[in-house]
Backbone atoms as SQL, in Angstrom:
CREATE TABLE atoms (id INTEGER PRIMARY KEY, chain TEXT, resi INTEGER, resn TEXT, atom TEXT, x REAL, y REAL, z REAL);
INSERT INTO atoms VALUES
  (1, 'A', 1, 'MET', 'N', 0.841, -1.182, 0.000),
  (2, 'A', 1, 'MET', 'CA', 0.000, 0.000, 0.000),
  (3, 'A', 1, 'MET', 'C', 0.890, 1.252, 0.000),
  (4, 'A', 2, 'ALA', 'N', 0.612, 2.171, -0.872),
  (5, 'A', 2, 'ALA', 'CA', 1.415, 3.392, -0.981),
  (6, 'A', 2, 'ALA', 'C', 0.989, 4.394, 0.079),
  (7, 'A', 3, 'LYS', 'N', 1.949, 5.089, 0.619),
  (8, 'A', 3, 'LYS', 'CA', 1.651, 6.127, 1.607),
  (9, 'A', 3, 'LYS', 'C', 1.267, 7.416, 0.900),
  (10, 'A', 4, 'ASN', 'N', 0.486, 8.232, 1.558),
  (11, 'A', 4, 'ASN', 'CA', 0.061, 9.502, 0.995),
  (12, 'A', 4, 'ASN', 'C', 1.101, 10.565, 1.349),
  (13, 'A', 5, 'LYS', 'N', 2.104, 10.710, 0.516),
  (14, 'A', 5, 'LYS', 'CA', 3.195, 11.654, 0.795),
  (15, 'A', 5, 'LYS', 'C', 2.759, 13.103, 0.623),
  (16, 'A', 6, 'SER', 'N', 1.772, 13.348, -0.189),
  (17, 'A', 6, 'SER', 'CA', 1.263, 14.701, -0.380),
  (18, 'A', 6, 'SER', 'C', 0.710, 15.255, 0.932),
  (19, 'A', 7, 'LYS', 'N', 0.006, 14.430, 1.672),
  (20, 'A', 7, 'LYS', 'CA', -0.568, 14.851, 2.950),
  (21, 'A', 7, 'LYS', 'C', 0.537, 15.196, 3.947),
  (22, 'A', 8, 'GLU', 'N', 1.584, 14.399, 3.968),
  (23, 'A', 8, 'GLU', 'CA', 2.679, 14.619, 4.912),
  (24, 'A', 8, 'GLU', 'C', 3.368, 15.966, 4.675),
  (25, 'A', 9, 'LYS', 'N', 3.440, 16.401, 3.429),
  (26, 'A', 9, 'LYS', 'CA', 4.079, 17.673, 3.115),
  (27, 'A', 9, 'LYS', 'C', 3.309, 18.852, 3.685),
  (28, 'A', 10, 'HIS', 'N', 1.986, 18.740, 3.685),
  (29, 'A', 10, 'HIS', 'CA', 1.150, 19.871, 4.055),
  (30, 'A', 10, 'HIS', 'C', 0.669, 19.847, 5.508),
  (31, 'A', 11, 'MET', 'N', 1.094, 18.879, 6.292),
  (32, 'A', 11, 'MET', 'CA', 0.638, 18.786, 7.679),
  (33, 'A', 11, 'MET', 'C', 1.157, 19.939, 8.539),
  (34, 'A', 12, 'ALA', 'N', 2.291, 20.495, 8.219),
  (35, 'A', 12, 'ALA', 'CA', 2.873, 21.562, 9.030),
  (36, 'A', 12, 'ALA', 'C', 2.243, 22.916, 8.734),
  (37, 'A', 13, 'MET', 'N', 1.524, 23.048, 7.633),
  (38, 'A', 13, 'MET', 'CA', 0.926, 24.328, 7.266),
  (39, 'A', 13, 'MET', 'C', -0.358, 24.540, 8.063),
  (40, 'A', 14, 'PRO', 'N', -0.507, 25.662, 8.772),
  (41, 'A', 14, 'PRO', 'CA', -1.740, 25.905, 9.527),
  (42, 'A', 14, 'PRO', 'C', -2.914, 26.166, 8.599),
  (43, 'A', 15, 'ILE', 'N', -4.089, 25.724, 9.019),
  (44, 'A', 15, 'ILE', 'CA', -5.290, 25.942, 8.228),
  (45, 'A', 15, 'ILE', 'C', -5.763, 27.375, 8.398),
  (46, 'A', 16, 'GLU', 'N', -5.711, 27.869, 9.619),
  (47, 'A', 16, 'GLU', 'CA', -6.162, 29.223, 9.914),
  (48, 'A', 16, 'GLU', 'C', -5.032, 29.994, 10.581),
  (49, 'A', 17, 'ASN', 'N', -5.040, 31.282, 10.407),
  (50, 'A', 17, 'ASN', 'CA', -4.061, 32.127, 11.055),
  (51, 'A', 17, 'ASN', 'C', -4.826, 33.147, 11.896),
  (52, 'A', 18, 'HIS', 'N', -4.961, 32.882, 13.185),
  (53, 'A', 18, 'HIS', 'CA', -5.744, 33.741, 14.059),
  (54, 'A', 18, 'HIS', 'C', -5.030, 35.047, 14.408),
  (55, 'A', 19, 'ILE', 'N', -3.755, 35.107, 14.165),
  (56, 'A', 19, 'ILE', 'CA', -3.006, 36.316, 14.491),
  (57, 'A', 19, 'ILE', 'C', -3.454, 37.487, 13.623),
  (58, 'A', 20, 'THR', 'N', -3.784, 37.215, 12.372),
  (59, 'A', 20, 'THR', 'CA', -4.168, 38.286, 11.467),
  (60, 'A', 20, 'THR', 'C', -5.682, 38.407, 11.302),
  (61, 'A', 21, 'ALA', 'N', -6.449, 37.697, 12.102),
  (62, 'A', 21, 'ALA', 'CA', -7.904, 37.742, 11.987),
  (63, 'A', 21, 'ALA', 'C', -8.421, 39.123, 12.372),
  (64, 'A', 22, 'ALA', 'N', -9.422, 39.578, 11.645),
  (65, 'A', 22, 'ALA', 'CA', -9.960, 40.917, 11.884),
  (66, 'A', 22, 'ALA', 'C', -10.664, 41.015, 13.229),
  (67, 'A', 23, 'TRP', 'N', -11.238, 39.923, 13.707),
  (68, 'A', 23, 'TRP', 'CA', -12.015, 39.941, 14.944),
  (69, 'A', 23, 'TRP', 'C', -11.156, 39.716, 16.175),
  (70, 'A', 24, 'ALA', 'N', -9.897, 39.437, 16.017),
  (71, 'A', 24, 'ALA', 'CA', -9.076, 38.999, 17.136),
  (72, 'A', 24, 'ALA', 'C', -8.749, 40.115, 18.130),
  (73, 'A', 25, 'ASN', 'N', -8.385, 41.292, 17.670),
  (74, 'A', 25, 'ASN', 'CA', -7.942, 42.380, 18.554),
  (75, 'A', 25, 'ASN', 'C', -6.952, 41.863, 19.593),
  (76, 'A', 26, 'ILE', 'N', -5.886, 41.299, 19.103),
  (77, 'A', 26, 'ILE', 'CA', -4.904, 40.648, 19.963),
  (78, 'A', 26, 'ILE', 'C', -4.081, 41.680, 20.714),
  (79, 'A', 27, 'ASP', 'N', -3.986, 41.481, 22.018),
  (80, 'A', 27, 'ASP', 'CA', -3.187, 42.352, 22.868),
  (81, 'A', 27, 'ASP', 'C', -1.734, 41.877, 22.874),
  (82, 'A', 28, 'HIS', 'N', -1.538, 40.569, 23.081),
  (83, 'A', 28, 'HIS', 'CA', -0.195, 39.984, 23.059),
  (84, 'A', 28, 'HIS', 'C', -0.300, 38.474, 22.847),
  (85, 'A', 29, 'LEU', 'N', 0.850, 37.833, 22.636),
  (86, 'A', 29, 'LEU', 'CA', 0.914, 36.388, 22.481),
  (87, 'A', 29, 'LEU', 'C', 1.629, 35.787, 23.676),
  (88, 'A', 30, 'LYS', 'N', 1.178, 34.606, 24.092),
  (89, 'A', 30, 'LYS', 'CA', 1.908, 33.888, 25.138),
  (90, 'A', 30, 'LYS', 'C', 3.262, 33.501, 24.563),
  (91, 'A', 31, 'SER', 'N', 4.301, 33.545, 25.384),
  (92, 'A', 31, 'SER', 'CA', 5.664, 33.379, 24.877),
  (93, 'A', 31, 'SER', 'C', 5.950, 31.984, 24.332),
  (94, 'A', 32, 'VAL', 'N', 5.577, 30.951, 25.035),
  (95, 'A', 32, 'VAL', 'CA', 5.931, 29.604, 24.604),
  (96, 'A', 32, 'VAL', 'C', 4.889, 29.018, 23.656),
  (97, 'A', 33, 'SER', 'N', 3.619, 29.105, 24.016),
  (98, 'A', 33, 'SER', 'CA', 2.569, 28.454, 23.227),
  (99, 'A', 33, 'SER', 'C', 2.087, 29.279, 22.043),
  (100, 'A', 34, 'ARG', 'N', 2.432, 30.563, 22.003),
  (101, 'A', 34, 'ARG', 'CA', 2.023, 31.473, 20.925),
  (102, 'A', 34, 'ARG', 'C', 0.501, 31.595, 20.820),
  (103, 'A', 35, 'VAL', 'N', -0.185, 31.504, 21.960),
  (104, 'A', 35, 'VAL', 'CA', -1.638, 31.646, 22.010),
  (105, 'A', 35, 'VAL', 'C', -1.963, 33.136, 22.055),
  (106, 'A', 36, 'PRO', 'N', -2.835, 33.606, 21.153),
  (107, 'A', 36, 'PRO', 'CA', -3.193, 35.025, 21.160),
  (108, 'A', 36, 'PRO', 'C', -4.100, 35.368, 22.339),
  (109, 'A', 37, 'ILE', 'N', -3.770, 36.424, 23.062),
  (110, 'A', 37, 'ILE', 'CA', -4.557, 36.904, 24.187),
  (111, 'A', 37, 'ILE', 'C', -5.257, 38.188, 23.736),
  (112, 'A', 38, 'PRO', 'N', -6.615, 38.205, 23.753),
  (113, 'A', 38, 'PRO', 'CA', -7.335, 39.396, 23.295),
  (114, 'A', 38, 'PRO', 'C', -7.201, 40.545, 24.284),
  (115, 'A', 39, 'ASN', 'N', -7.532, 41.747, 23.809),
  (116, 'A', 39, 'ASN', 'CA', -7.468, 42.893, 24.706),
  (117, 'A', 39, 'ASN', 'C', -8.654, 42.854, 25.679),
  (118, 'A', 40, 'GLU', 'N', -8.638, 43.715, 26.654),
  (119, 'A', 40, 'GLU', 'CA', -9.625, 43.683, 27.734),
  (120, 'A', 40, 'GLU', 'C', -11.051, 43.926, 27.233),
  (121, 'A', 41, 'THR', 'N', -11.205, 44.756, 26.248),
  (122, 'A', 41, 'THR', 'CA', -12.528, 45.031, 25.689),
  (123, 'A', 41, 'THR', 'C', -13.154, 43.771, 25.114),
  (124, 'A', 42, 'GLU', 'N', -12.374, 42.995, 24.388),
  (125, 'A', 42, 'GLU', 'CA', -12.888, 41.765, 23.793),
  (126, 'A', 42, 'GLU', 'C', -13.229, 40.730, 24.863),
  (127, 'A', 43, 'VAL', 'N', -12.467, 40.688, 25.934),
  (128, 'A', 43, 'VAL', 'CA', -12.763, 39.764, 27.031),
  (129, 'A', 43, 'VAL', 'C', -14.094, 40.143, 27.681),
  (130, 'A', 44, 'ARG', 'N', -14.312, 41.432, 27.891),
  (131, 'A', 44, 'ARG', 'CA', -15.580, 41.884, 28.473),
  (132, 'A', 44, 'ARG', 'C', -16.756, 41.580, 27.545),
  (133, 'A', 45, 'ASN', 'N', -16.572, 41.812, 26.243),
  (134, 'A', 45, 'ASN', 'CA', -17.625, 41.501, 25.278),
  (135, 'A', 45, 'ASN', 'C', -17.956, 40.008, 25.281),
  (136, 'A', 46, 'ALA', 'N', -16.947, 39.169, 25.359),
  (137, 'A', 46, 'ALA', 'CA', -17.172, 37.719, 25.380),
  (138, 'A', 46, 'ALA', 'C', -17.918, 37.307, 26.641),
  (139, 'A', 47, 'LYS', 'N', -17.554, 37.882, 27.777),
  (140, 'A', 47, 'LYS', 'CA', -18.239, 37.547, 29.035),
  (141, 'A', 47, 'LYS', 'C', -19.691, 38.006, 28.989),
  (142, 'A', 48, 'GLU', 'N', -19.921, 39.187, 28.469),
  (143, 'A', 48, 'GLU', 'CA', -21.291, 39.702, 28.346),
  (144, 'A', 48, 'GLU', 'C', -22.123, 38.797, 27.430),
  (145, 'A', 49, 'TRP', 'N', -21.548, 38.350, 26.339),
  (146, 'A', 49, 'TRP', 'CA', -22.252, 37.472, 25.409),
  (147, 'A', 49, 'TRP', 'C', -22.618, 36.153, 26.085),
  (148, 'A', 50, 'VAL', 'N', -21.679, 35.587, 26.836),
  (149, 'A', 50, 'VAL', 'CA', -21.940, 34.326, 27.539),
  (150, 'A', 50, 'VAL', 'C', -23.025, 34.520, 28.591),
  (151, 'A', 51, 'ASP', 'N', -22.943, 35.607, 29.350),
  (152, 'A', 51, 'ASP', 'CA', -23.928, 35.863, 30.401),
  (153, 'A', 51, 'ASP', 'C', -25.332, 36.037, 29.835),
  (154, 'A', 52, 'THR', 'N', -25.473, 36.685, 28.688),
  (155, 'A', 52, 'THR', 'CA', -26.800, 36.926, 28.116),
  (156, 'A', 52, 'THR', 'C', -27.346, 35.701, 27.386),
  (157, 'A', 53, 'ASN', 'N', -26.494, 34.767, 27.007),
  (158, 'A', 53, 'ASN', 'CA', -26.946, 33.601, 26.250),
  (159, 'A', 53, 'ASN', 'C', -26.986, 32.315, 27.061),
  (160, 'A', 54, 'GLN', 'N', -26.915, 32.416, 28.377),
  (161, 'A', 54, 'GLN', 'CA', -27.035, 31.229, 29.218),
  (162, 'A', 54, 'GLN', 'C', -28.496, 30.836, 29.338),
  (163, 'A', 55, 'LYS', 'N', -28.732, 29.555, 29.461),
  (164, 'A', 55, 'LYS', 'CA', -30.106, 29.063, 29.632),
  (165, 'A', 55, 'LYS', 'C', -30.390, 28.796, 31.078);
């Protein structure tokens, strides 16, 4: 059975790039994990959205 070498080449390429996303409003990135941390306004908006949409 032949291996799918085409897939192996493209596994390292990210599907999405959240750093350049328009909705991200990134304040900074975590140093090791490179996780984007949103600014305080976006955190408040997210909390408000969760609070209003709870059942």
